[in-house]
All heavy atoms as a GROMACS GRO file, in nm:
protein
  641
    1MET      N    1   8.890   2.809   0.639
    1MET     CA    2   8.962   2.932   0.628
    1MET      C    3   8.861   3.047   0.627
    1MET      O    4   8.770   3.049   0.546
    1MET     CB    5   9.045   2.932   0.499
    1MET     CG    6   9.126   3.056   0.480
    1MET     SD    7   9.220   3.063   0.326
    1MET     CE    8   9.319   2.918   0.336
    2PRO      N    9   8.878   3.146   0.718
    2PRO     CA   10   8.783   3.256   0.723
    2PRO      C   11   8.799   3.348   0.600
    2PRO      O   12   8.908   3.365   0.547
    2PRO     CB   13   8.819   3.330   0.850
    2PRO     CG   14   8.958   3.292   0.881
    2PRO     CD   15   8.978   3.155   0.822
    3ALA      N   16   8.688   3.402   0.559
    3ALA     CA   17   8.691   3.493   0.445
    3ALA      C   18   8.752   3.626   0.489
    3ALA      O   19   8.718   3.679   0.594
    3ALA     CB   20   8.550   3.515   0.393
    4THR      N   21   8.842   3.677   0.409
    4THR     CA   22   8.903   3.806   0.442
    4THR      C   23   8.829   3.915   0.366
    4THR      O   24   8.784   3.894   0.254
    4THR     CB   25   9.051   3.810   0.401
    4THR    OG1   26   9.061   3.783   0.262
    4THR    CG2   27   9.131   3.706   0.478
    5THR      N   28   8.816   4.027   0.431
    5THR     CA   29   8.749   4.138   0.366
    5THR      C   30   8.852   4.220   0.289
    5THR      O   31   8.965   4.240   0.334
    5THR     CB   32   8.678   4.229   0.467
    5THR    OG1   33   8.775   4.278   0.559
    5THR    CG2   34   8.572   4.152   0.542
    6ILE      N   35   8.814   4.266   0.175
    6ILE     CA   36   8.902   4.347   0.093
    6ILE      C   37   8.882   4.492   0.135
    6ILE      O   38   8.770   4.543   0.137
    6ILE     CB   39   8.869   4.330  -0.057
    6ILE    CG1   40   8.890   4.184  -0.096
    6ILE    CG2   41   8.953   4.423  -0.142
    6ILE    CD1   42   8.845   4.152  -0.236
    7PRO      N   43   8.993   4.561   0.169
    7PRO     CA   44   8.978   4.700   0.213
    7PRO      C   45   8.936   4.790   0.097
    7PRO      O   46   8.970   4.764  -0.019
    7PRO     CB   47   9.118   4.737   0.262
    7PRO     CG   48   9.210   4.640   0.198
    7PRO     CD   49   9.130   4.515   0.173
    8SER      N   50   8.865   4.894   0.132
    8SER     CA   51   8.827   4.992   0.029
    8SER      C   52   8.951   5.070  -0.012
    8SER      O   53   9.056   5.064   0.053
    8SER     CB   54   8.721   5.087   0.084
    8SER     OG   55   8.778   5.169   0.184
    9LEU      N   56   8.939   5.145  -0.118
    9LEU     CA   57   9.051   5.226  -0.165
    9LEU      C   58   9.093   5.326  -0.058
    9LEU      O   59   9.213   5.346  -0.035
    9LEU     CB   60   9.014   5.298  -0.295
    9LEU     CG   61   9.122   5.389  -0.353
    9LEU    CD1   62   9.248   5.310  -0.388
    9LEU    CD2   63   9.070   5.461  -0.476
   10GLN      N   64   8.996   5.386   0.009
   10GLN     CA   65   9.027   5.483   0.115
   10GLN      C   66   9.104   5.415   0.229
   10GLN      O   67   9.202   5.470   0.279
   10GLN     CB   68   8.900   5.547   0.167
   10GLN     CG   69   8.927   5.651   0.273
   10GLN     CD   70   8.800   5.712   0.331
   10GLN    OE1   71   8.692   5.661   0.308
   10GLN    NE2   72   8.814   5.819   0.405
   11GLN      N   73   9.059   5.297   0.270
   11GLN     CA   74   9.128   5.224   0.376
   11GLN      C   75   9.269   5.186   0.333
   11GLN      O   76   9.364   5.196   0.412
   11GLN     CB   77   9.050   5.099   0.413
   11GLN     CG   78   8.919   5.126   0.483
   11GLN     CD   79   8.835   5.000   0.497
   11GLN    OE1   80   8.842   4.910   0.413
   11GLN    NE2   81   8.754   4.994   0.601
   12PHE      N   82   9.284   5.144   0.209
   12PHE     CA   83   9.414   5.105   0.157
   12PHE      C   84   9.510   5.225   0.158
   12PHE      O   85   9.625   5.214   0.201
   12PHE     CB   86   9.398   5.050   0.014
   12PHE     CG   87   9.526   5.006  -0.047
   12PHE    CD1   88   9.582   4.884  -0.015
   12PHE    CD2   89   9.591   5.087  -0.139
   12PHE    CE1   90   9.701   4.843  -0.073
   12PHE    CE2   91   9.710   5.047  -0.197
   12PHE     CZ   92   9.765   4.924  -0.164
   13MET      N   93   9.461   5.340   0.112
   13MET     CA   94   9.545   5.460   0.108
   13MET      C   95   9.578   5.511   0.248
   13MET      O   96   9.689   5.556   0.274
   13MET     CB   97   9.476   5.567   0.025
   13MET     CG   98   9.470   5.531  -0.122
   13MET     SD   99   9.380   5.648  -0.223
   13MET     CE  100   9.484   5.791  -0.209
   14LEU      N  101   9.483   5.499   0.338
   14LEU     CA  102   9.507   5.542   0.476
   14LEU      C  103   9.611   5.452   0.543
   14LEU      O  104   9.698   5.500   0.615
   14LEU     CB  105   9.375   5.539   0.554
   14LEU     CG  106   9.364   5.627   0.676
   14LEU    CD1  107   9.401   5.772   0.644
   14LEU    CD2  108   9.223   5.622   0.730
   15ARG      N  109   9.602   5.324   0.515
   15ARG     CA  110   9.702   5.230   0.569
   15ARG      C  111   9.840   5.264   0.516
   15ARG      O  112   9.939   5.261   0.590
   15ARG     CB  113   9.665   5.087   0.531
   15ARG     CG  114   9.758   4.985   0.591
   15ARG     CD  115   9.707   4.844   0.566
   15ARG     NE  116   9.783   4.748   0.641
   15ARG     CZ  117   9.883   4.678   0.590
   15ARG    NH1  118   9.917   4.691   0.464
   15ARG    NH2  119   9.949   4.592   0.665
   16ALA      N  120   9.848   5.300   0.388
   16ALA     CA  121   9.977   5.340   0.330
   16ALA      C  122  10.031   5.465   0.398
   16ALA      O  123  10.153   5.475   0.422
   16ALA     CB  124   9.961   5.362   0.180
   17ARG      N  125   9.943   5.560   0.430
   17ARG     CA  126   9.987   5.681   0.501
   17ARG      C  127  10.039   5.649   0.641
   17ARG      O  128  10.138   5.706   0.686
   17ARG     CB  129   9.872   5.782   0.512
   17ARG     CG  130   9.844   5.854   0.382
   17ARG     CD  131   9.743   5.964   0.399
   17ARG     NE  132   9.792   6.065   0.493
   17ARG     CZ  133   9.714   6.149   0.559
   17ARG    NH1  134   9.584   6.145   0.542
   17ARG    NH2  135   9.764   6.237   0.641
   18VAL      N  136   9.971   5.557   0.710
   18VAL     CA  137  10.015   5.517   0.844
   18VAL      C  138  10.152   5.451   0.836
   18VAL      O  139  10.243   5.484   0.914
   18VAL     CB  140   9.912   5.422   0.910
   18VAL    CG1  141   9.968   5.360   1.037
   18VAL    CG2  142   9.783   5.496   0.940
   19LEU      N  143  10.170   5.360   0.743
   19LEU     CA  144  10.299   5.292   0.729
   19LEU      C  145  10.409   5.390   0.689
   19LEU      O  146  10.522   5.382   0.738
   19LEU     CB  147  10.288   5.178   0.629
   19LEU     CG  148  10.201   5.061   0.673
   19LEU    CD1  149  10.186   4.960   0.560
   19LEU    CD2  150  10.256   4.995   0.797
   20GLY      N  151  10.376   5.485   0.602
   20GLY     CA  152  10.473   5.586   0.563
   20GLY      C  153  10.513   5.673   0.681
   20GLY      O  154  10.631   5.707   0.699
   21PHE      N  155  10.415   5.709   0.762
   21PHE     CA  156  10.446   5.788   0.882
   21PHE      C  157  10.532   5.708   0.979
   21PHE      O  158  10.627   5.761   1.036
   21PHE     CB  159  10.317   5.834   0.951
   21PHE     CG  160  10.342   5.902   1.082
   21PHE    CD1  161  10.410   6.022   1.087
   21PHE    CD2  162  10.298   5.846   1.200
   21PHE    CE1  163  10.435   6.085   1.208
   21PHE    CE2  164  10.322   5.908   1.321
   21PHE     CZ  165  10.391   6.027   1.325
   22TYR      N  166  10.502   5.580   0.994
   22TYR     CA  167  10.582   5.495   1.084
   22TYR      C  168  10.727   5.488   1.034
   22TYR      O  169  10.820   5.498   1.113
   22TYR     CB  170  10.520   5.357   1.093
   22TYR     CG  171  10.586   5.267   1.195
   22TYR    CD1  172  10.588   5.299   1.329
   22TYR    CD2  173  10.647   5.148   1.156
   22TYR    CE1  174  10.649   5.217   1.423
   22TYR    CE2  175  10.707   5.065   1.249
   22TYR     CZ  176  10.708   5.100   1.382
   22TYR     OH  177  10.768   5.019   1.474
   23ARG      N  178  10.746   5.475   0.904
   23ARG     CA  179  10.882   5.474   0.848
   23ARG      C  180  10.952   5.608   0.872
   23ARG      O  181  11.072   5.611   0.903
   23ARG     CB  182  10.878   5.444   0.698
   23ARG     CG  183  10.851   5.301   0.668
   23ARG     CD  184  10.865   5.274   0.518
   23ARG     NE  185  10.774   5.168   0.482
   23ARG     CZ  186  10.659   5.184   0.418
   23ARG    NH1  187  10.622   5.302   0.377
   23ARG    NH2  188  10.582   5.083   0.391
   24GLU      N  189  10.878   5.716   0.860
   24GLU     CA  190  10.933   5.849   0.886
   24GLU      C  191  10.979   5.860   1.031
   24GLU      O  192  11.086   5.915   1.060
   24GLU     CB  193  10.826   5.954   0.855
   24GLU     CG  194  10.870   6.097   0.866
   24GLU     CD  195  10.758   6.194   0.835
   24GLU    OE1  196  10.661   6.157   0.766
   24GLU    OE2  197  10.769   6.309   0.880
   25VAL      N  198  10.899   5.808   1.121
   25VAL     CA  199  10.935   5.809   1.264
   25VAL      C  200  11.061   5.727   1.287
   25VAL      O  201  11.153   5.771   1.357
   25VAL     CB  202  10.818   5.756   1.350
   25VAL    CG1  203  10.862   5.729   1.492
   25VAL    CG2  204  10.702   5.853   1.348
   26LEU      N  205  11.069   5.610   1.226
   26LEU     CA  206  11.187   5.525   1.245
   26LEU      C  207  11.313   5.592   1.190
   26LEU      O  208  11.421   5.580   1.249
   26LEU     CB  209  11.165   5.388   1.180
   26LEU     CG  210  11.059   5.300   1.246
   26LEU    CD1  211  11.046   5.168   1.170
   26LEU    CD2  212  11.091   5.275   1.392
   27ARG      N  213  11.300   5.662   1.077
   27ARG     CA  214  11.416   5.734   1.023
   27ARG      C  215  11.460   5.845   1.118
   27ARG      O  216  11.580   5.868   1.138
   27ARG     CB  217  11.384   5.793   0.885
   27ARG     CG  218  11.390   5.690   0.774
   27ARG     CD  219  11.384   5.757   0.638
   27ARG     NE  220  11.255   5.821   0.612
   27ARG     CZ  221  11.150   5.762   0.557
   27ARG    NH1  222  11.158   5.635   0.521
   27ARG    NH2  223  11.038   5.827   0.536
   28ALA      N  224  11.364   5.914   1.177
   28ALA     CA  225  11.397   6.020   1.272
   28ALA      C  226  11.461   5.963   1.398
   28ALA      O  227  11.552   6.025   1.456
   28ALA     CB  228  11.272   6.100   1.308
   29ILE      N  229  11.417   5.845   1.438
   29ILE     CA  230  11.472   5.782   1.558
   29ILE      C  231  11.619   5.746   1.538
   29ILE      O  232  11.699   5.754   1.630
   29ILE     CB  233  11.387   5.659   1.597
   29ILE    CG1  234  11.253   5.706   1.654
   29ILE    CG2  235  11.460   5.572   1.697
   29ILE    CD1  236  11.155   5.593   1.678
   30ARG      N  237  11.655   5.707   1.417
   30ARG     CA  238  11.795   5.671   1.389
   30ARG      C  239  11.890   5.784   1.421
   30ARG      O  240  12.006   5.761   1.454
   30ARG     CB  241  11.812   5.632   1.242
   30ARG     CG  242  11.771   5.494   1.212
   30ARG     CD  243  11.814   5.456   1.073
   30ARG     NE  244  11.705   5.382   1.012
   30ARG     CZ  245  11.662   5.397   0.890
   30ARG    NH1  246  11.719   5.482   0.809
   30ARG    NH2  247  11.561   5.326   0.845
   31GLN      N  248  11.844   5.908   1.411
   31GLN     CA  249  11.928   6.024   1.435
   31GLN      C  250  11.921   6.071   1.580
   31GLN      O  251  11.987   6.167   1.617
   31GLN     CB  252  11.886   6.137   1.343
   31GLN     CG  253  11.900   6.100   1.197
   31GLN     CD  254  11.836   6.203   1.106
   31GLN    OE1  255  11.779   6.301   1.151
   31GLN    NE2  256  11.844   6.180   0.977
   32SER      N  257  11.843   6.002   1.661
   32SER     CA  258  11.822   6.043   1.800
   32SER      C  259  11.924   5.979   1.893
   32SER      O  260  11.976   5.872   1.867
   32SER     CB  261  11.681   6.003   1.843
   32SER     OG  262  11.664   6.024   1.980
   33HIS      N  263  11.947   6.047   2.004
   33HIS     CA  264  12.035   5.993   2.107
   33HIS      C  265  11.960   5.895   2.197
   33HIS      O  266  12.022   5.813   2.264
   33HIS     CB  267  12.092   6.106   2.193
   33HIS     CG  268  12.175   6.202   2.115
   33HIS    ND1  269  12.297   6.169   2.061
   33HIS    CD2  270  12.153   6.330   2.080
   33HIS    CE1  271  12.347   6.272   1.997
   33HIS    NE2  272  12.261   6.373   2.006
   34ASN      N  273  11.830   5.905   2.200
   34ASN     CA  274  11.746   5.826   2.289
   34ASN      C  275  11.671   5.720   2.209
   34ASN      O  276  11.549   5.707   2.220
   34ASN     CB  277  11.650   5.922   2.361
   34ASN     CG  278  11.599   5.865   2.488
   34ASN    OD1  279  11.634   5.755   2.527
   34ASN    ND2  280  11.512   5.939   2.554
   35ARG      N  281  11.740   5.644   2.128
   35ARG     CA  282  11.678   5.552   2.032
   35ARG      C  283  11.586   5.449   2.095
   35ARG      O  284  11.474   5.430   2.048
   35ARG     CB  285  11.785   5.476   1.955
   35ARG     CG  286  11.851   5.554   1.850
   35ARG     CD  287  11.945   5.465   1.774
   35ARG     NE  288  12.027   5.546   1.686
   35ARG     CZ  289  12.123   5.501   1.614
   35ARG    NH1  290  12.153   5.374   1.617
   35ARG    NH2  291  12.193   5.581   1.537
   36VAL      N  292  11.632   5.383   2.197
   36VAL     CA  293  11.555   5.272   2.254
   36VAL      C  294  11.421   5.319   2.309
   36VAL      O  295  11.317   5.259   2.281
   36VAL     CB  296  11.638   5.200   2.364
   36VAL    CG1  297  11.556   5.091   2.431
   36VAL    CG2  298  11.766   5.144   2.306
   37ASP      N  299  11.424   5.428   2.383
   37ASP     CA  300  11.299   5.480   2.440
   37ASP      C  301  11.204   5.530   2.333
   37ASP      O  302  11.084   5.503   2.337
   37ASP     CB  303  11.328   5.594   2.539
   37ASP     CG  304  11.398   5.546   2.663
   37ASP    OD1  305  11.386   5.426   2.695
   37ASP    OD2  306  11.464   5.628   2.730
   38MET      N  307  11.256   5.602   2.235
   38MET     CA  308  11.171   5.655   2.129
   38MET      C  309  11.113   5.544   2.042
   38MET      O  310  10.998   5.550   2.002
   38MET     CB  311  11.248   5.756   2.044
   38MET     CG  312  11.272   5.886   2.116
   38MET     SD  313  11.351   6.009   2.011
   38MET     CE  314  11.219   6.046   1.898
   39GLN      N  315  11.194   5.441   2.016
   39GLN     CA  316  11.144   5.330   1.934
   39GLN      C  317  11.035   5.254   2.010
   39GLN      O  318  10.933   5.216   1.952
   39GLN     CB  319  11.257   5.236   1.898
   39GLN     CG  320  11.219   5.137   1.792
   39GLN     CD  321  11.340   5.062   1.739
   39GLN    OE1  322  11.447   5.064   1.799
   39GLN    NE2  323  11.323   4.997   1.627
   40ALA      N  324  11.053   5.235   2.139
   40ALA     CA  325  10.950   5.168   2.220
   40ALA      C  326  10.823   5.252   2.225
   40ALA      O  327  10.712   5.197   2.215
   40ALA     CB  328  11.004   5.145   2.362
   41TRP      N  329  10.837   5.384   2.235
   41TRP     CA  330  10.721   5.472   2.237
   41TRP      C  331  10.645   5.465   2.104
   41TRP      O  332  10.523   5.450   2.102
   41TRP     CB  333  10.764   5.616   2.264
   41TRP     CG  334  10.653   5.713   2.242
   41TRP    CD1  335  10.550   5.741   2.326
   41TRP    CD2  336  10.632   5.792   2.125
   41TRP    NE1  337  10.467   5.834   2.268
   41TRP    CE2  338  10.515   5.867   2.145
   41TRP    CE3  339  10.702   5.808   2.006
   41TRP    CZ2  340  10.467   5.956   2.051
   41TRP    CZ3  341  10.653   5.896   1.912
   41TRP    CH2  342  10.537   5.969   1.936
   42ALA      N  343  10.718   5.473   1.993
   42ALA     CA  344  10.654   5.470   1.861
   42ALA      C  345  10.582   5.338   1.840
   42ALA      O  346  10.467   5.336   1.793
   42ALA     CB  347  10.758   5.492   1.752
   43ARG      N  348  10.645   5.231   1.876
   43ARG     CA  349  10.583   5.099   1.858
   43ARG      C  350  10.459   5.084   1.944
   43ARG      O  351  10.356   5.034   1.899
   43ARG     CB  352  10.684   4.989   1.889
   43ARG     CG  353  10.631   4.852   1.866
   43ARG     CD  354  10.734   4.746   1.901
   43ARG     NE  355  10.682   4.617   1.868
   43ARG     CZ  356  10.723   4.544   1.766
   43ARG    NH1  357  10.817   4.588   1.688
   43ARG    NH2  358  10.670   4.426   1.744
   44SER      N  359  10.467   5.131   2.069
   44SER     CA  360  10.351   5.119   2.158
   44SER      C  361  10.234   5.203   2.109
   44SER      O  362  10.118   5.161   2.119
   44SER     CB  363  10.388   5.155   2.301
   44SER     OG  364  10.414   5.293   2.313
   45GLU      N  365  10.261   5.322   2.053
   45GLU     CA  366  10.154   5.406   2.000
   45GLU      C  367  10.087   5.342   1.879
   45GLU      O  368   9.965   5.344   1.867
   45GLU     CB  369  10.208   5.544   1.963
   45GLU     CG  370  10.236   5.633   2.081
   45GLU     CD  371  10.110   5.664   2.161
   45GLU    OE1  372  10.011   5.710   2.102
   45GLU    OE2  373  10.112   5.643   2.284
   46ILE      N  374  10.167   5.284   1.791
   46ILE     CA  375  10.111   5.217   1.673
   46ILE      C  376  10.026   5.098   1.718
   46ILE      O  377   9.914   5.078   1.671
   46ILE     CB  378  10.222   5.172   1.576
   46ILE    CG1  379  10.291   5.294   1.514
   46ILE    CG2  380  10.168   5.079   1.469
   46ILE    CD1  381  10.207   5.373   1.415
   47GLU      N  382  10.079   5.018   1.809
   47GLU     CA  383  10.005   4.900   1.856
   47GLU      C  384   9.879   4.941   1.932
   47GLU      O  385   9.775   4.876   1.919
   47GLU     CB  386  10.094   4.814   1.944
   47GLU     CG  387  10.200   4.740   1.865
   47GLU     CD  388  10.295   4.662   1.952
   47GLU    OE1  389  10.292   4.676   2.077
   47GLU    OE2  390  10.375   4.585   1.895
   48ARG      N  391   9.887   5.048   2.010
   48ARG     CA  392   9.772   5.092   2.089
   48ARG      C  393   9.657   5.137   1.998
   48ARG      O  394   9.540   5.117   2.030
   48ARG     CB  395   9.813   5.205   2.182
   48ARG     CG  396   9.706   5.251   2.278
   48ARG     CD  397   9.762   5.345   2.381
   48ARG     NE  398   9.810   5.470   2.326
   48ARG     CZ  399   9.736   5.580   2.314
   48ARG    NH1  400   9.612   5.580   2.355
   48ARG    NH2  401   9.788   5.690   2.264
   49ASN      N  402   9.689   5.193   1.884
   49ASN     CA  403   9.588   5.247   1.795
   49ASN      C  404   9.563   5.161   1.671
   49ASN      O  405   9.499   5.207   1.578
   49ASN     CB  406   9.627   5.389   1.752
   49ASN     CG  407   9.625   5.485   1.868
   49ASN    OD1  408   9.524   5.499   1.934
   49ASN    ND2  409   9.738   5.548   1.894
   50GLN      N  410   9.613   5.039   1.671
   50GLN     CA  411   9.601   4.956   1.551
   50GLN      C  412   9.459   4.914   1.518
   50GLN      O  413   9.430   4.882   1.403
   50GLN     CB  414   9.690   4.833   1.562
   50GLN     CG  415   9.642   4.728   1.659
   50GLN     CD  416   9.738   4.611   1.666
   50GLN    OE1  417   9.834   4.605   1.593
   50GLN    NE2  418   9.710   4.519   1.756
   51ASN      N  419   9.369   4.920   1.612
   51ASN     CA  420   9.231   4.877   1.586
   51ASN      C  421   9.136   4.993   1.558
   51ASN      O  422   9.015   4.972   1.547
   51ASN     CB  423   9.178   4.794   1.703
   51ASN     CG  424   9.252   4.663   1.714
   51ASN    OD1  425   9.284   4.600   1.614
   51ASN    ND2  426   9.282   4.622   1.837
   52VAL      N  427   9.189   5.113   1.545
   52VAL     CA  428   9.106   5.229   1.514
   52VAL      C  429   9.057   5.215   1.370
   52VAL      O  430   9.137   5.197   1.278
   52VAL     CB  431   9.183   5.361   1.533
   52VAL    CG1  432   9.101   5.480   1.488
   52VAL    CG2  433   9.224   5.377   1.678
   53GLN      N  434   8.927   5.221   1.349
   53GLN     CA  435   8.868   5.200   1.218
   53GLN      C  436   8.819   5.331   1.154
   53GLN      O  437   8.809   5.340   1.032
   53GLN     CB  438   8.750   5.103   1.227
   53GLN     CG  439   8.791   4.964   1.272
   53GLN     CD  440   8.880   4.895   1.170
   53GLN    OE1  441   8.857   4.903   1.051
   53GLN    NE2  442   8.982   4.827   1.219
   54ASP      N  443   8.786   5.430   1.234
   54ASP     CA  444   8.732   5.555   1.183
   54ASP      C  445   8.840   5.632   1.108
   54ASP      O  446   8.944   5.668   1.165
   54ASP     CB  447   8.678   5.638   1.300
   54ASP     CG  448   8.615   5.767   1.255
   54ASP    OD1  449   8.554   5.769   1.145
   54ASP    OD2  450   8.625   5.866   1.329
   55SER      N  451   8.818   5.659   0.981
   55SER     CA  452   8.920   5.724   0.899
   55SER      C  453   8.953   5.865   0.947
   55SER      O  454   9.069   5.906   0.941
   55SER     CB  455   8.878   5.726   0.752
   55SER     OG  456   8.761   5.802   0.736
   56LYS      N  457   8.855   5.937   0.995
   56LYS     CA  458   8.881   6.072   1.048
   56LYS      C  459   8.972   6.066   1.170
   56LYS      O  460   9.062   6.148   1.185
   56LYS     CB  461   8.750   6.142   1.086
   56LYS     CG  462   8.656   6.165   0.972
   56LYS     CD  463   8.695   6.287   0.896
   56LYS     CE  464   8.588   6.313   0.793
   56LYS     NZ  465   8.634   6.398   0.687
   57HIS      N  466   8.949   5.968   1.256
   57HIS     CA  467   9.032   5.953   1.375
   57HIS      C  468   9.174   5.911   1.336
   57HIS      O  469   9.271   5.960   1.395
   57HIS     CB  470   8.969   5.853   1.472
   57HIS     CG  471   9.037   5.848   1.604
   57HIS    ND1  472   9.036   5.954   1.691
   57HIS    CD2  473   9.108   5.750   1.665
   57HIS    CE1  474   9.104   5.922   1.801
   57HIS    NE2  475   9.149   5.798   1.786
   58VAL      N  476   9.188   5.825   1.239
   58VAL     CA  477   9.320   5.783   1.192
   58VAL      C  478   9.395   5.903   1.135
   58VAL      O  479   9.513   5.923   1.164
   58VAL     CB  480   9.311   5.669   1.089
   58VAL    CG1  481   9.446   5.638   1.028
   58VAL    CG2  482   9.252   5.544   1.152
   59GLN      N  483   9.327   5.984   1.056
   59GLN     CA  484   9.390   6.104   1.001
   59GLN      C  485   9.431   6.200   1.112
   59GLN      O  486   9.539   6.261   1.107
   59GLN     CB  487   9.295   6.174   0.904
   59GLN     CG  488   9.275   6.096   0.777
   59GLN     CD  489   9.168   6.156   0.687
   59GLN    OE1  490   9.098   6.249   0.724
   59GLN    NE2  491   9.155   6.101   0.568
   60TYR      N  492   9.348   6.211   1.216
   60TYR     CA  493   9.382   6.294   1.331
   60TYR      C  494   9.507   6.240   1.401
   60TYR      O  495   9.597   6.317   1.437
   60TYR     CB  496   9.265   6.300   1.430
   60TYR     CG  497   9.304   6.355   1.564
   60TYR    CD1  498   9.324   6.492   1.582
   60TYR    CD2  499   9.325   6.271   1.672
   60TYR    CE1  500   9.363   6.542   1.704
   60TYR    CE2  501   9.363   6.320   1.795
   60TYR     CZ  502   9.383   6.456   1.811
   60TYR     OH  503   9.424   6.505   1.932
   61LEU      N  504   9.513   6.109   1.419
   61LEU     CA  505   9.629   6.049   1.486
   61LEU      C  506   9.757   6.073   1.405
   61LEU      O  507   9.862   6.101   1.462
   61LEU     CB  508   9.606   5.899   1.506
   61LEU     CG  509   9.501   5.861   1.610
   61LEU    CD1  510   9.470   5.712   1.602
   61LEU    CD2  511   9.545   5.900   1.749
   62ILE      N  512   9.748   6.061   1.274
   62ILE     CA  513   9.865   6.086   1.189
   62ILE      C  514   9.910   6.232   1.201
   62ILE      O  515  10.028   6.260   1.219
   62ILE     CB  516   9.835   6.050   1.042
   62ILE    CG1  517   9.818   5.899   1.028
   62ILE    CG2  518   9.948   6.098   0.951
   62ILE    CD1  519   9.766   5.856   0.891
   63SER      N  520   9.815   6.324   1.191
   63SER     CA  521   9.853   6.466   1.197
   63SER      C  522   9.908   6.504   1.334
   63SER      O  523  10.006   6.578   1.344
   63SER     CB  524   9.737   6.556   1.158
   63SER     OG  525   9.633   6.548   1.252
   64SER      N  526   9.849   6.453   1.440
   64SER     CA  527   9.902   6.485   1.573
   64SER      C  528  10.037   6.417   1.594
   64SER      O  529  10.126   6.475   1.658
   64SER     CB  530   9.804   6.445   1.682
   64SER     OG  531   9.784   6.306   1.685
   65GLY      N  532  10.055   6.299   1.538
   65GLY     CA  533  10.185   6.232   1.546
   65GLY      C  534  10.292   6.308   1.472
   65GLY      O  535  10.406   6.319   1.518
   66LYS      N  536  10.257   6.364   1.356
   66LYS     CA  537  10.354   6.444   1.280
   66LYS      C  538  10.392   6.570   1.356
   66LYS      O  539  10.509   6.610   1.356
   66LYS     CB  540  10.298   6.480   1.143
   66LYS     CG  541  10.302   6.363   1.048
   66LYS     CD  542  10.264   6.402   0.907
   66LYS     CE  543  10.270   6.277   0.822
   66LYS     NZ  544  10.294   6.304   0.683
   67LYS      N  545  10.296   6.631   1.423
   67LYS     CA  546  10.327   6.750   1.504
   67LYS      C  547  10.420   6.713   1.618
   67LYS      O  548  10.516   6.786   1.647
   67LYS     CB  549  10.199   6.813   1.558
   67LYS     CG  550  10.118   6.884   1.454
   67LYS     CD  551   9.989   6.938   1.511
   67LYS     CE  552   9.902   6.997   1.402
   67LYS     NZ  553   9.772   7.042   1.452
   68MET      N  554  10.395   6.601   1.682
   68MET     CA  555  10.482   6.556   1.791
   68MET      C  556  10.622   6.527   1.739
   68MET      O  557  10.722   6.564   1.801
   68MET     CB  558  10.426   6.430   1.858
   68MET     CG  559  10.303   6.451   1.938
   68MET     SD  560  10.237   6.291   1.986
   68MET     CE  561  10.261   6.298   2.160
   69LEU      N  562  10.630   6.459   1.626
   69LEU     CA  563  10.759   6.426   1.567
   69LEU      C  564  10.836   6.552   1.531
   69LEU      O  565  10.956   6.562   1.557
   69LEU     CB  566  10.740   6.337   1.444
   69LEU     CG  567  10.866   6.293   1.372
   69LEU    CD1  568  10.953   6.208   1.464
   69LEU    CD2  569  10.831   6.217   1.245
   70ASP      N  570  10.767   6.649   1.472
   70ASP     CA  571  10.832   6.775   1.438
   70ASP      C  572  10.885   6.846   1.562
   70ASP      O  573  10.997   6.898   1.561
   70ASP     CB  574  10.736   6.868   1.363
   70ASP     CG  575  10.709   6.822   1.221
   70ASP    OD1  576  10.786   6.739   1.168
   70ASP    OD2  577  10.609   6.869   1.163
   71SER      N  578  10.808   6.848   1.668
   71SER     CA  579  10.853   6.916   1.790
   71SER      C  580  10.971   6.843   1.852
   71SER      O  581  11.065   6.908   1.902
   71SER     CB  582  10.739   6.930   1.890
   71SER     OG  583  10.700   6.805   1.940
   72VAL      N  584  10.971   6.711   1.847
   72VAL     CA  585  11.082   6.634   1.904
   72VAL      C  586  11.208   6.652   1.820
   72VAL      O  587  11.317   6.674   1.873
   72VAL     CB  588  11.044   6.484   1.914
   72VAL    CG1  589  11.165   6.399   1.945
   72VAL    CG2  590  10.938   6.465   2.021
   73THR      N  591  11.194   6.644   1.688
   73THR     CA  592  11.312   6.659   1.602
   73THR      C  593  11.365   6.803   1.606
   73THR      O  594  11.486   6.823   1.604
   73THR     CB  595  11.283   6.617   1.457
   73THR    OG1  596  11.171   6.690   1.408
   73THR    CG2  597  11.256   6.469   1.448
   74ASN      N  598  11.276   6.902   1.613
   74ASN     CA  599  11.322   7.041   1.623
   74ASN      C  600  11.390   7.066   1.756
   74ASN      O  601  11.487   7.141   1.763
   74ASN     CB  602  11.206   7.139   1.604
   74ASN     CG  603  11.156   7.140   1.461
   74ASN    OD1  604  11.228   7.101   1.369
   74ASN    ND2  605  11.035   7.186   1.442
   75ALA      N  606  11.342   7.006   1.862
   75ALA     CA  607  11.406   7.022   1.994
   75ALA      C  608  11.544   6.957   1.993
   75ALA      O  609  11.637   7.009   2.053
   75ALA     CB  610  11.319   6.959   2.102
   76ALA      N  611  11.558   6.846   1.921
   76ALA     CA  612  11.687   6.778   1.914
   76ALA      C  613  11.787   6.861   1.832
   76ALA      O  614  11.906   6.864   1.863
   76ALA     CB  615  11.671   6.640   1.853
   77VAL      N  616  11.739   6.930   1.730
   77VAL     CA  617  11.827   7.013   1.647
   77VAL      C  618  11.875   7.135   1.724
   77VAL      O  619  11.989   7.176   1.711
   77VAL     CB  620  11.753   7.055   1.517
   77VAL    CG1  621  11.830   7.160   1.440
   77VAL    CG2  622  11.726   6.933   1.430
   78ILE      N  623  11.789   7.191   1.807
   78ILE     CA  624  11.823   7.312   1.882
   78ILE      C  625  11.931   7.283   1.985
   78ILE      O  626  12.018   7.364   2.009
   78ILE     CB  627  11.697   7.371   1.950
   78ILE    CG1  628  11.604   7.422   1.841
   78ILE    CG2  629  11.732   7.481   2.048
   78ILE    CD1  630  11.469   7.467   1.893
   79ARG      N  631  11.930   7.167   2.044
   79ARG     CA  632  12.029   7.134   2.149
   79ARG      C  633  12.164   7.126   2.097
   79ARG      O  634  12.239   7.121   2.037
   79ARG     CB  635  11.992   7.001   2.214
   79ARG     CG  636  11.870   7.011   2.297
   79ARG     CD  637  11.844   6.881   2.363
   79ARG     NE  638  11.710   6.886   2.422
   79ARG     CZ  639  11.658   6.790   2.488
   79ARG    NH1  640  11.724   6.680   2.510
   79ARG    NH2  641  11.539   6.800   2.538
   0.00000   0.00000   0.00000
């Protein structure tokens, strides 16, 4: 059995932020008319970036994802 590495506190907290953001995206998708496409997009983005290790880059991805989510949800409210 391979030895598993224990994540640092920063990594643990960053992972919690990523999972929280993913849950936020899924909640927003439930209210969307285009559920299937948006859910596939969100899943592909998470999977595409799952191996990013740099904490600054992960924080950047979360913040840019939140901006995208806000623009999508605000556009849906305006219509």
